[in-house]
C-alpha positions as CSV (number, residue, x, y, z in Angstrom):
1,X,-182.2,-88.5,-186.8
2,X,-182.0,-85.2,-188.8
3,X,-182.0,-81.9,-187.0
4,X,-185.0,-79.7,-187.4
5,X,-184.4,-76.6,-189.6
6,X,-187.3,-74.2,-189.8
7,X,-187.5,-71.4,-192.4
8,X,-189.6,-68.4,-191.3
9,X,-190.9,-65.6,-193.4
10,X,-193.5,-63.0,-192.7
11,X,-195.8,-63.8,-195.7
12,X,-196.0,-67.0,-197.7
13,X,-195.1,-65.0,-200.9
14,X,-191.5,-65.0,-199.7
15,X,-191.2,-68.8,-199.3
16,X,-190.3,-69.3,-203.0
17,X,-187.0,-67.6,-202.2
18,X,-186.0,-71.1,-201.2
19,X,-187.5,-73.0,-204.1
20,X,-185.3,-75.9,-205.0
21,X,-182.8,-75.2,-202.2
22,X,-185.2,-76.9,-199.7
23,X,-184.5,-80.2,-201.3
24,X,-180.7,-79.7,-200.9
25,X,-181.2,-78.8,-197.3
26,X,-183.3,-81.9,-196.7
27,X,-180.3,-84.0,-197.4
28,X,-179.0,-83.1,-194.0
29,X,-182.0,-81.5,-192.1
30,X,-185.6,-82.0,-191.3
31,X,-186.9,-78.9,-193.0
32,X,-190.2,-77.2,-192.1
33,X,-191.7,-73.9,-193.2
34,X,-193.5,-71.1,-191.3
35,X,-195.2,-68.0,-192.4
36,X,-198.5,-66.2,-192.3
37,X,-201.4,-68.0,-194.1
38,X,-201.1,-67.8,-197.8
39,X,-201.3,-69.7,-201.1
40,X,-197.5,-70.2,-201.4
41,X,-197.4,-72.2,-198.1
42,X,-199.4,-75.1,-199.5
43,X,-197.6,-74.8,-202.8
44,X,-194.1,-74.9,-201.4
45,X,-195.0,-77.7,-198.8
46,X,-196.4,-79.8,-201.6
47,X,-193.5,-79.2,-204.0
48,X,-190.9,-80.1,-201.5
49,X,-192.8,-82.6,-199.3
50,X,-192.2,-80.7,-196.1
51,X,-194.4,-79.6,-193.2
52,X,-195.7,-76.1,-192.9
53,X,-196.9,-73.9,-189.9
54,X,-199.1,-70.9,-190.2
55,X,-198.7,-68.0,-187.8
56,X,-200.3,-64.7,-188.8
57,X,-197.8,-61.8,-188.8
58,X,-198.2,-58.2,-189.9
59,X,-195.6,-56.7,-192.2
60,X,-196.0,-53.2,-190.7
61,X,-195.5,-52.4,-187.0
62,X,-198.6,-53.4,-185.0
63,X,-197.8,-53.7,-181.3
64,X,-200.9,-55.7,-180.4
65,X,-200.7,-58.1,-183.3
66,X,-197.0,-58.4,-183.0
67,X,-197.3,-59.4,-179.4
68,X,-199.7,-62.2,-180.1
69,X,-197.7,-63.4,-183.1
70,X,-194.7,-63.6,-180.8
71,X,-196.6,-65.6,-178.2
72,X,-197.8,-68.1,-180.9
73,X,-194.2,-68.5,-182.1
74,X,-193.0,-69.2,-178.6
75,X,-195.7,-71.8,-178.0
76,X,-194.9,-73.4,-181.4
77,X,-191.1,-73.5,-180.8
78,X,-191.6,-75.1,-177.4
79,X,-193.7,-77.8,-179.1
80,X,-191.7,-78.6,-182.2
81,X,-188.2,-77.9,-180.7
82,X,-186.3,-76.8,-183.8
83,X,-182.5,-77.0,-183.8
84,X,-182.1,-74.1,-186.3
85,X,-184.5,-71.2,-186.8
86,X,-183.8,-69.4,-190.1
87,X,-185.4,-66.0,-189.9
88,X,-186.2,-64.0,-193.1
89,X,-187.8,-60.7,-193.9
90,X,-187.9,-58.0,-191.2
91,X,-191.0,-58.8,-189.1
92,X,-190.6,-62.6,-189.2
93,X,-186.9,-62.3,-188.4
94,X,-187.5,-60.0,-185.4
95,X,-190.2,-62.2,-183.9
96,X,-188.6,-65.5,-184.6
97,X,-185.2,-64.5,-183.2
98,X,-186.8,-63.4,-180.0
99,X,-189.1,-66.5,-179.8
100,X,-186.2,-68.8,-180.6
101,X,-184.0,-67.1,-177.8
102,X,-186.8,-67.5,-175.3
103,X,-187.2,-71.2,-176.1
104,X,-183.5,-71.7,-176.1
105,X,-183.2,-72.8,-179.8
106,X,-179.4,-73.4,-180.1
107,X,-179.0,-71.9,-183.6
108,X,-180.8,-68.7,-184.5
109,X,-179.9,-67.5,-188.0
110,X,-181.0,-64.0,-189.0
111,X,-180.7,-63.8,-192.8
112,X,-180.7,-60.1,-193.7
113,X,-182.4,-59.6,-197.0
114,X,-182.2,-55.8,-196.9
115,X,-182.0,-52.8,-194.7
116,X,-185.5,-51.5,-194.4
117,X,-184.5,-48.2,-192.8
118,X,-182.8,-47.0,-196.0
119,X,-184.9,-44.2,-197.5
120,X,-186.6,-43.5,-194.2
121,X,-186.0,-40.4,-192.0
122,X,-186.6,-39.2,-188.5
123,X,-188.2,-41.4,-185.8
124,X,-189.3,-44.2,-188.2
125,X,-185.7,-44.6,-189.4
126,X,-184.4,-44.7,-185.8
127,X,-187.0,-47.2,-184.8
128,X,-186.3,-49.5,-187.8
129,X,-182.5,-49.3,-187.0
130,X,-183.2,-50.3,-183.4
131,X,-185.3,-53.3,-184.5
132,X,-182.4,-54.4,-186.7
133,X,-180.1,-54.3,-183.7
134,X,-182.6,-56.4,-181.7
135,X,-182.8,-59.0,-184.5
136,X,-179.0,-59.2,-184.7
137,X,-178.7,-59.3,-180.9
138,X,-181.0,-62.3,-180.4
139,X,-179.5,-64.2,-183.4
140,X,-176.5,-66.6,-182.9
141,X,-175.5,-66.1,-186.6
142,X,-176.2,-63.2,-189.0
143,X,-176.0,-63.8,-192.8
144,X,-176.1,-60.9,-195.2
145,X,-177.7,-61.3,-198.6
146,X,-175.1,-59.1,-200.2
147,X,-171.8,-57.4,-199.5
148,X,-173.7,-54.1,-199.6
149,X,-176.0,-55.2,-196.8
150,X,-173.0,-56.6,-194.8
151,X,-171.2,-53.2,-195.1
152,X,-174.4,-51.3,-194.2
153,X,-174.9,-53.3,-191.0
154,X,-171.3,-52.6,-189.9
155,X,-171.2,-49.0,-191.0
156,X,-174.3,-48.2,-189.0
157,X,-173.1,-50.2,-186.0
158,X,-176.2,-52.4,-185.9
159,X,-174.5,-55.8,-185.5
160,X,-171.5,-56.6,-183.2
161,X,-171.3,-60.2,-184.4
162,X,-169.3,-61.5,-187.4
163,X,-171.5,-61.2,-190.4
164,X,-171.4,-64.1,-192.9
165,X,-171.7,-63.7,-196.7
166,X,-172.3,-66.9,-198.6
167,X,-170.2,-66.7,-201.8
168,X,-171.1,-63.5,-203.6
169,X,-174.5,-63.2,-201.8
170,X,-178.1,-64.0,-202.8
171,X,-180.5,-66.3,-200.9
172,X,-181.2,-68.7,-203.8
173,X,-179.0,-67.7,-206.8
174,X,-180.3,-67.7,-210.3
175,X,-181.5,-70.8,-212.3
176,X,-179.7,-70.2,-215.6
177,X,-181.5,-73.1,-217.2
178,X,-184.8,-71.3,-216.5
179,X,-183.7,-67.7,-217.2
180,X,-182.2,-68.7,-220.6
181,X,-182.6,-66.2,-223.5
182,X,-182.0,-69.0,-226.0
183,X,-185.3,-70.6,-224.9
184,X,-187.4,-67.5,-224.8
185,X,-188.6,-65.3,-227.7
186,X,-189.9,-61.8,-226.9
187,X,-191.5,-61.3,-230.3
188,X,-194.9,-62.5,-229.2
189,X,-195.0,-60.0,-226.4
190,X,-193.9,-57.2,-228.7
191,X,-196.6,-58.1,-231.2
192,X,-199.2,-58.5,-228.5
193,X,-198.7,-55.0,-227.2
194,X,-198.1,-53.3,-230.6
195,X,-194.4,-52.7,-230.1
196,X,-192.7,-52.2,-233.5
197,X,-189.5,-54.0,-234.3
198,X,-187.7,-50.6,-234.4
199,X,-189.0,-49.4,-231.1
200,X,-186.5,-49.1,-228.2
201,X,-188.1,-50.7,-225.1
202,X,-187.3,-49.7,-221.6
203,X,-188.7,-52.1,-219.0
204,X,-189.6,-52.4,-215.3
205,X,-190.6,-55.5,-213.4
206,X,-191.5,-55.3,-209.7
207,X,-193.9,-53.7,-207.3
208,X,-195.5,-50.4,-208.5
209,X,-194.5,-48.4,-205.4
210,X,-192.6,-45.2,-204.7
211,X,-189.5,-46.7,-203.3
212,X,-188.8,-48.7,-206.4
213,X,-188.3,-45.4,-208.2
214,X,-191.4,-45.8,-210.4
215,X,-192.3,-42.1,-210.0
216,X,-188.9,-41.0,-211.3
217,X,-188.9,-43.7,-214.1
218,X,-192.4,-42.7,-215.4
219,X,-191.5,-39.0,-215.1
220,X,-188.2,-39.5,-217.0
221,X,-190.0,-41.5,-219.7
222,X,-192.7,-38.8,-220.1
223,X,-190.0,-36.3,-221.0
224,X,-188.1,-38.6,-223.3
225,X,-191.3,-39.7,-225.1
226,X,-191.9,-36.1,-226.1
227,X,-188.6,-36.1,-228.0
228,X,-188.3,-39.7,-229.2
229,X,-191.4,-41.2,-230.8
230,X,-190.1,-44.8,-231.2
231,X,-189.6,-45.7,-227.5
232,X,-191.8,-47.7,-225.2
233,X,-191.9,-48.3,-221.4
234,X,-193.1,-51.8,-220.6
235,X,-194.3,-52.2,-217.0
236,X,-194.8,-55.6,-215.3
237,X,-196.1,-55.9,-211.8
238,X,-198.9,-54.8,-209.5
239,X,-199.9,-51.6,-207.6
240,X,-199.5,-51.7,-203.8
241,X,-201.5,-48.6,-202.8
242,X,-201.8,-49.6,-199.2
243,X,-198.0,-49.4,-198.5
244,X,-196.3,-46.9,-200.7
245,X,-198.7,-45.5,-203.4
246,X,-197.5,-43.9,-206.5
247,X,-198.0,-40.1,-207.0
248,X,-201.3,-39.2,-208.7
249,X,-199.5,-37.6,-211.7
250,X,-197.6,-40.9,-212.2
251,X,-200.8,-42.9,-212.2
252,X,-202.3,-40.5,-214.7
253,X,-199.3,-40.8,-217.0
254,X,-199.3,-44.6,-216.9
255,X,-203.0,-44.5,-217.8
256,X,-202.8,-41.9,-220.6
257,X,-199.4,-42.2,-222.2
258,X,-199.9,-44.5,-225.2
259,X,-196.2,-45.4,-225.2
260,X,-196.4,-46.8,-221.6
261,X,-197.6,-50.4,-221.5
262,X,-198.9,-51.7,-218.2
263,X,-199.1,-55.5,-218.6
264,X,-200.0,-56.1,-214.9
265,X,-198.7,-58.9,-212.8
266,X,-197.1,-61.8,-214.8
267,X,-196.2,-65.1,-213.3
268,X,-193.6,-65.8,-216.0
269,X,-191.6,-62.7,-216.6
270,X,-189.1,-64.2,-219.0
271,X,-190.9,-63.2,-222.3
272,X,-191.2,-59.7,-221.0
273,X,-187.4,-59.5,-220.3
274,X,-186.9,-60.8,-223.8
275,X,-189.0,-58.0,-225.2
276,X,-186.9,-55.3,-223.5
277,X,-183.8,-53.5,-224.7
278,X,-182.9,-52.2,-221.3
279,X,-184.2,-53.0,-217.9
280,X,-184.8,-49.9,-215.7
281,X,-184.6,-50.1,-211.9
282,X,-184.1,-46.8,-210.1
283,X,-184.9,-48.2,-206.7
284,X,-184.3,-46.4,-203.4
285,X,-183.1,-49.4,-201.4
286,X,-182.4,-53.1,-202.1
287,X,-180.9,-56.0,-200.2
288,X,-179.8,-57.6,-203.4
289,X,-181.6,-56.7,-206.6
290,X,-182.8,-60.2,-207.6
291,X,-184.7,-58.8,-210.6
292,X,-181.4,-57.3,-211.9
293,X,-179.9,-60.8,-211.7
294,X,-182.8,-62.1,-213.7
295,X,-182.5,-59.4,-216.3
296,X,-178.8,-60.1,-216.6
297,X,-179.4,-63.8,-217.0
298,X,-181.7,-62.9,-219.9
299,X,-178.9,-60.9,-221.6
300,X,-180.7,-57.6,-220.8
301,X,-178.5,-54.8,-219.4
302,X,-179.8,-52.5,-216.7
303,X,-180.1,-48.9,-215.7
304,X,-179.9,-49.2,-211.9
305,X,-179.6,-47.1,-208.8
306,X,-176.1,-46.7,-207.5
307,X,-177.0,-48.2,-204.1
308,X,-175.9,-51.1,-201.9
309,X,-177.5,-54.3,-203.2
310,X,-177.5,-53.2,-206.8
311,X,-173.8,-52.4,-207.2
312,X,-173.1,-56.0,-206.2
313,X,-174.6,-56.9,-209.6
314,X,-174.3,-53.9,-211.9
315,X,-170.9,-52.7,-213.0
316,X,-171.1,-49.2,-214.6
317,X,-170.8,-49.3,-218.4
318,X,-170.0,-53.0,-218.3
319,X,-173.3,-54.8,-217.8
320,X,-175.4,-51.7,-217.2
321,X,-175.5,-48.0,-216.1
322,X,-175.6,-46.6,-212.6
323,X,-177.6,-43.5,-211.5
324,X,-178.1,-41.8,-208.2
325,X,-181.5,-42.8,-206.8
326,X,-184.3,-40.1,-206.8
327,X,-182.5,-38.2,-209.5
328,X,-184.9,-37.9,-212.4
329,X,-182.5,-35.8,-214.6
330,X,-179.7,-38.3,-214.3
331,X,-182.1,-41.1,-215.2
332,X,-183.2,-39.1,-218.3
333,X,-179.6,-38.7,-219.3
334,X,-178.7,-42.4,-219.0
335,X,-181.9,-43.4,-220.8
336,X,-181.0,-41.0,-223.6
337,X,-177.5,-42.5,-223.7
338,X,-179.1,-46.0,-224.3
339,X,-181.3,-44.7,-227.1
340,X,-178.3,-43.0,-228.8
341,X,-175.7,-45.8,-228.3
342,X,-177.3,-49.1,-229.4
343,X,-173.8,-50.6,-230.1
344,X,-172.8,-50.1,-226.4
345,X,-176.1,-51.6,-225.3
346,X,-175.4,-54.7,-227.3
347,X,-171.9,-55.0,-225.8
348,X,-173.3,-54.8,-222.3
349,X,-176.1,-57.3,-223.2
350,X,-173.5,-59.9,-224.2
351,X,-171.6,-59.6,-220.9
352,X,-174.7,-59.6,-218.7
353,X,-175.4,-63.3,-218.5
354,X,-171.8,-64.3,-218.0
355,X,-171.4,-61.9,-215.0
356,X,-174.5,-63.5,-213.4
357,X,-173.2,-67.0,-214.1
358,X,-169.8,-66.3,-212.5
359,X,-171.3,-64.8,-209.4
360,X,-174.7,-66.2,-208.7
361,X,-175.2,-69.6,-210.4
362,X,-177.9,-71.4,-208.4
363,X,-176.5,-74.9,-208.0
364,X,-173.1,-73.6,-206.8
365,X,-174.8,-71.2,-204.3
366,X,-176.9,-74.1,-202.9
367,X,-173.9,-76.2,-202.2
368,X,-172.0,-73.4,-200.5
369,X,-175.1,-72.5,-198.5
370,X,-175.5,-76.1,-197.3
371,X,-171.9,-76.2,-196.3
372,X,-172.4,-73.1,-194.1
373,X,-175.6,-74.4,-192.5
374,X,-174.0,-77.8,-191.8
375,X,-171.0,-76.1,-190.2
376,X,-173.3,-74.0,-188.0
377,X,-175.2,-77.1,-186.8
378,X,-172.1,-79.1,-185.9
């Protein structure tokens, strides 16, 4: 009889992190999914023929709701008796590690996707750091998504256990057969949005929030577009005003600057990558910049923040350029460099996919991950 392996995330939107890998895990484990109610729960359960459990959890700190979520997890774990609880995302990891400890689940894996306290200050930062300590304490095994996250946990003295890193990091790697520039043409996107063949396109894909560096990116582009008339900024994603809203001047600039294209949320981002010359990602904090990996797989070099989780992917002047986060002037300078040095951009583009292949190819990561989980379960 296979041992029960339950993957826990706060919201169902995070379950696709394990798309495809679930079938590999099923070779050795009885895999089940758990998250707050959401569309991706049914989709992932149907895709992989696994059972799902819905327990409502709030992403932000909410003492009353968190208490009841914890009680429901404890009751559920008593009932289904998992052998491994695999906690992902901050709130789900915290609650599932405590609930699994209470119910004596023998293997409690905290998979650290990022360090949420980065970019915070004062009491909130201290609280978030304390909660990281709690999650690590109740886990039997801690796995970091990147070398940067592993280093951060140790540097800030948040985890006394040995921290595992599977291969070069990443929870699911990159499917290079899907993110393949040879299969995708960006011409249709450029034509649809009135982008001339001679326009230089900077792009951003992600959540439109402050800590992704969108305020600095739009501010930098505003200044550059007053000097260079043949540049565009292609934005792909959705606003999240309830968590970390953009500044009002940023919103006005996105709406009024004719050279900024807001395409909204897109399920298939590959044609948008293909329409870009350079991907721009001045984020404040990342566990591992998955979108940087996707850009690289599409042969698109990146301007990225010089922070943990991004430097695991971007090598300065090799497959992209690094800038200090929250530094608009440095971002302007590096964007200017890209405009004026197309030959160097082409060189970096040619290296980008190969670097991703060598470090994050999906099938290889899956097998290395399975080996780690089987070793934990024995």
